[in-house]
N, C-alpha and C positions, 0 to 999 in steps of 0.2 A: 430650643436649640440643643441638639445632642452634643454631649461632651465627647471629646476624643478619649480614647482609652488611656486611663492614667497609668503611669509607670508604677509598678509594685514598689511600695516603700522599702528601701534598703538602708543600711547604715550610712551616715553622712560621708564617711571617708570613701565609700564606694561610689556614691552618686555624684560627689563633687567633681570628680575627674571629667565626667562627660560635659558638665556645664563650663568647666574651666577651658575646655577645648573649643567652645563656641565663642569665637572672637567678636562676632557682631553683638552677641548678648553682653559681653564684657564692656564693649564700647557704649552700648545703650545705657547700662546701669551705671557705669563709671561716670559718664557725662551727667546723668540726672542727679546722682548722689552728690557729686562735687558742686553742682549748681545750688541744690537745696542747702547743702552744708554752708556754703558761703553766705547765702541769704539769711539763714538762721543766725549765724554769728553776728551779722549786722543788726538784725532785729533785737537780739538779746543785749547787745552792747548799748542799745539806747536806754536801758533801764539801769539806774545806779543801784537799785535794791533787788536785782535779779536773784542773788544768792539767798536773800531773806525770803523771797517768794518761794524758792525751791524748798527751803526749810519749812515754811508754813504749809506748803502742799504735802510734804512728807508727814508732818505732825497730824494734819487732818486725816490723811489716809490711815495712819497708824491708829488713831483714835477709832476710826470706823472698824478696822480689823479687830481691835480689842473689844468692841461692843457690837459686833455685826448682828447678833441675834436680836438685840433691842432695836437697832435701827431698821432692820427688815420688818419687824412687826409694826413699827411706827410708820414706815412707808406704806405698808399694806392698809393700815387704818386711814392714812391720808388720801390714798388713791380711791378707796371705796367711798369715803366721805365726799369726794369730788365727783362721784358718779361713775367711776370706772370699776373694772373687775380685775381681780388679781388671781393668777394661777401659779402654783408652785410646781416646778419640774425638777425631778431628781436627776435626770440625765437627758441626753439628746433624744433618745427614743420617746421618752415621756413628753418632752416639749413638742416634738413633731406630731405626736398623737393629738395633743391638745390643739395645736395650730391647724392641722388638717381638718380636725373636727369642726372648728369654728368656721373655716372657709367653706366646707361642704354644707354647713347649715345655711349659708347664704346662697347656695345654689349657683356659684360662679365657677368658671373654668380658667380664669385668668386673674392674677393679682399683680399690682405694682409694688416694687420693693426698693427701699432706699438702702444704700450701702450698709451692711451690718456683718462684721467679721464673725460675730457670735452665731449668726445663722449659717455661715459657712462652716463653722466648727461642728455644728450638729447635722450638717448636710441637709438642711431644710428643703432646698430646691429639689433634690432627688426624691425626698419623701413626698413632696407635693406632686411631682411628676408621676409617681406611682399611683396617685389617686386621680390622675387625669387633670391636674391643675398646673398651668404654666405660670411661673413667677418671672416677671420681666424685671431685670436689673435696670435701674434708672440712673444710677451714678455713671458718669461718662466712662470712667476707667473700667468699672465693673461690667458695663455694657460691652465694651471692647472685648474683654475677656470672655464674656458669655457668647458673643457672636463668633469668636474664634474657636469655641469649644475648648478653651484653655482653662488654666487655673491661675488665681492671683499669685503674684510673686513679691508683693510688698504690702504692708499694712495700710498705708495711706494712699499709695499710688499703685493699685493692683496691676496695671499694665505698664509698669516701668521698664519691663524687658522688651517693649516694642517701640520702634521709632515712628516718626510721622508718616513716612512712606509706607510702612507696613500697615498702619492704621488706615491710610487712604485706600490702599488696595483691598483691605478687608471690607470697608464700607461700600466700595463700588460693587463688590461681589454680593454681600449679604443684604444691602439695602437697595440694590438695583438702581444705583446712581451711575449714569453714563459718564458724566464729566465732573471731576472733583479734584481740587488741588490738595496739597498737603499742608496748607497754611492752617494753624491752629483754629483761627476764627471760622474757616470754612468747614473744618471737621466738626467743630462744636455745633455749627448751624445745621449740618446734616443730621447729627444726633438729635438735636432739639426738635426738628420737624418730624422725625420718626417717633419720638417719645410723646409729643404733644397729644396726638389722637388717642394714645393709650391712657394718658392721664385723664382725659375728659370722659372716657367711658368706664373707668375703673370704679368699682364699688367697695373693694377691699384693698387696703394698703398695709404693708408690713414694714416695720422699721426696726433699727437697732436703737441704742441709747448711749450717749456719751456720759451722762450723769442722770441721777434721779435724786430729788431732795426729800429726805425722810420727813422733814418738818412740814412740807406743803403738798407732797405728792407730785410735784412738777417733774416732768421728764424733758430732757434736752437732747437735741441733735444739732451739731454744728457742721457746716458744710460750705462749699465754695461755689456751687452752681445754681442752687435754687430748686433742683429736682427733688431734694428731700422735702422741701416745703410743699411741693405739689403732692407728694405721697402722704404727708401728715395732715393736710387740710382738705383736699378734694374728695377722697373716698368717704363713704358713709360709715365704714367700719375701719378702725385702726387697731392693728395688733403690734405690740412692741415686745421684742425679745431682748432681755437684759441679763447679763451675768450679775450674780448677787453682790459682787465686789464694787459695782459702779455707783454705789450710794455715796452721797455727801450729806452731812448732817443738816446744815442750814442754808437758806437762800443766800445769806451773806457770804458763804464760802465761794460763791461764784466770783467774788472780788479777786480771789487767788487764782482759781482754775481758768477763768476766762482771759487771764493774762499768760499763764503758763502754756496752755494748750496750743493756741494759734501760733505763737512765736516758735514753739518747739516743733510743730508739724509743718505748717505751710509757710513759716517765716513771715507771717503777717501780724500786724498789731491787733487785728480782730478779724474773725472769720466773716466773709461777706454775708452769710446767712446763718442766723442763730435762732433755732426753732424751739420755743418753750410752750408746753401745754400742760394743763392741770385738769385731769378728768375730762368732762364734756361740758359744753355750753349750748343751751337751746338755740337752734338756728344758726350756729356758727361752728363750722368744721365738723369733724366726725361726730356722729350721735351715739356711737358705741365704741368704747375703748377697753382694750384688754392688755394687761401687763403680765408677761410671762417672766417669772423670776427663776433663772436657771442656775442650778448647782453644777452638775456635770463634772464633779471632782474638785470643786473649789473648796469645799469644807475640808477635804483631805489636805489640800495645800495649806489651808489656814492652821491646821494642827501642827505643822512643821515650823518651829520657832525661827529658823534661818530662812526657810523657803517662803514663808508667808509674805515677805516684802514684795514678792512677785506680783501679788494681788493689788499693789499700789498702782500698777500700770494704768495710764490714761490713754494708751494706744496712740501716742503721738508719732512714733516711728523715728524719733531722733537717733536712737541707738543704731538703727539699721543704716542710716545715712553716714555714720562715722566708722562703721565696722569694716576693717580691711578684709575680713573673710567674706562677709555678705557682698561687698562690692565686687569681688572676683567670681563668686559662684552664683549670685542671684538667689531668689527665694525658693525656686523649685527644688533645689538640692536638699532643702530641709524636710521635704515631704510633710509639710504641716501648713495650716492656714496662718500660723504664727511663725514667720521666719525670722532670721537675724538673731541678735543677742537675746531679746526678750523671748523669742520662740525657743531658744536653746535652754532656757530655764523653765518656761511655762509648759511646753509640750510634754517633757518627761514627767512632770508632776501631774498633769491632767490625764495622760494616757497610762502612766505606770511604767516601771522599769522592765516589765516583762516584754514590752514592745521594743525590739532590738533597734528599730529605726529611731525611736524617741530616745532610747538610752544612749545612743551615740552622740546626741546633740550637745551635751555639756562639754564634749571634746572639740566642738566646732568653733574654737576660739583660741586666740593667741594670749589671752588674759592681759591685753595691753591696757585695759581700763578706760578706753575712750568712751565706751557706752555709759559708764558710771559718771564721767565728767559732764555729759550732756543731759542725763536723765532729769526731767523737770521735777520729779518727786524723789530723787536721790535713791533709787533702787541700786544697791551695791551688787550689780550683776556678776562681777568677777568672784565675789564672795560666795554667791549662790552657785555659780558654776563649779567652784572647787568643792563646795559642800555636796553637790549632786554627783560629782565624780567619785567621791568617797562612798556615797550610797550605791552607785553602780557597782563598785568593786565588792561591797558587802553583799549586795544582792547576788552577784555571780558566785561568790563563795558559798552562800547559803543554798543556791540552786545548782551547784555543780557546774557552773559556767566558766570556771577558771581552768584554762587548759595549759599545756606546756609553755606556750608562747607568753601568756600572761604571768605564769609562775616565774619565768626567767626575768621579766621586768620587775616583779615584786622583790625577788631576791637581790637584784641589782640595786634597787632603791633602798632596801634594808642595809645592804653593804655600805652604800654611800652615806646613809644616815649615821651608821656607826663610825665611819671614817671621819666625818665632820664633828664628831663629839669632842675630840681632843686635838690640840695643835700638833703634838708629837706624832699621832697617828696620821694626820693629814700630811705632814711633811715627809713621813716615811713613804706614803703612797706616791707623793710627787717624785721622790728619788727613784722609786721603782718604775714610775711612768716614764721618766726620762730614758731609762735603759730599754724598756719594752717598746717605746714608740719608734725606735730606730728601724724596726722592721717595716714601718708604714710611712715614714716621712719621705716625701719625694718633692724636690724643687721647693722646699720650704713650707710644704703644706701636707696635711693628711687627707687624701682624697678617697681612700677606701679602707673601711674597717670590717672586721669579720662578724659573722653571726647577726644577732639582733641589732648591733650597732651599725650595720650596713645601711639601715633605713635612714640614719642620720646623714651619712656621707653620700648617699645616693643623690641628694639634691643640694649639698653644700660641702665646702671644704672646712676642715678643722685646723685651727692653728696648733702647732706642736707646743709642748711645754718648753719654755725658754731655758737656755743653759743656766741662767741665774734667775732665781725667783726674787720677788720684791723683798721677802723676808731675809733672804741671804744677802742681798745688796744692802739692806738696812743694817744688818748685823756688822757687815764690813765697815760701813760708815761710822758706826759707834765705836 
């Protein structure tokens, strides 16, 4: 399926406006996010030890990041011992070369693929297409996106921006179905019938991985539909692409993550389908297994003491579902396969700050902290956002990217920092402000300010400084 021409990545503040103007998109995403949010809250409230589980998850991921080199070597040894093959990929180009080579060796022109955001990150489908190989997405939402020639807009629900009627019309057109309702059961059945024949003839499957156990070499994919199980059990050859941060040390660690992940993502006590495999077994499932360990900038993220907590992410998407910015713009405004709050901190670190679109993402947040409150592994996303904003400023300074407009903002911030250093200085500025604001106060509000300050008042009114401040009132009382 040919993809529609993608919009050229632009800074978030430029792309957001176009998506904000799409009222149908906002309705679709708003309804879905609010539904998932409410269900998640109910599922989490069932557990009295939820905060203990979050802390346990954080500690396990922190231990992995502090010893990643050792765990990677242990995982490699375990997979090979179980009959699998391990490939190390420095970047996306390297990974695509390895995967296309493996598929071409099998002499096939079609592969089935279970949802993997990591393969979207490296644009694997495009790389396969260039070699004459079509990758069929088998996750229902990914299939919808592929048939539409669209791009995912959510980590867990890639087609969250489409409603049932839009999906029905798409299936009728692309799957040649004359009569079809927009009932979820009917839509799922239509997709199931379309996919079944492809599953039965596929000889190569490609998957992502939610976790891989260093101790045993076990790889895990959790899902809700069963299509993943078809991909990981029916083909003779299975290729799994995994970011190097997805490791957990021991099998016992599933006790934590198999409670955190489903409740945070699909708001279920347990995922309907949990697929575990360790290497190969004679006469059972794939007889050839390849694990691709992908870096693609992750070791660079690991080197940043503040930013490395980004690699704790288990891709649950809870942060997207509570984010007021994401809920109003949707995922496409981020121009990244990782949208929302986690994308705002992961994408700039993976792509680098020289990418203007990526460098704008740390500013795509109100810093409300809702993402931190729901993160199952306690990634302090607001902290990383502020940290990256500082790095963006430093990068622009070093590379001559600070223009007159940014200089004005920085001078203003320095002035305010100096003002707030002492009480006397702050109160003097208040007295001056009372005099100066008389030029701008109208009907009890300031609706228009000059220069750079006009951006603030263009979308909100500012309350004037009161005739008597709290400190003045307090001194009078005393």
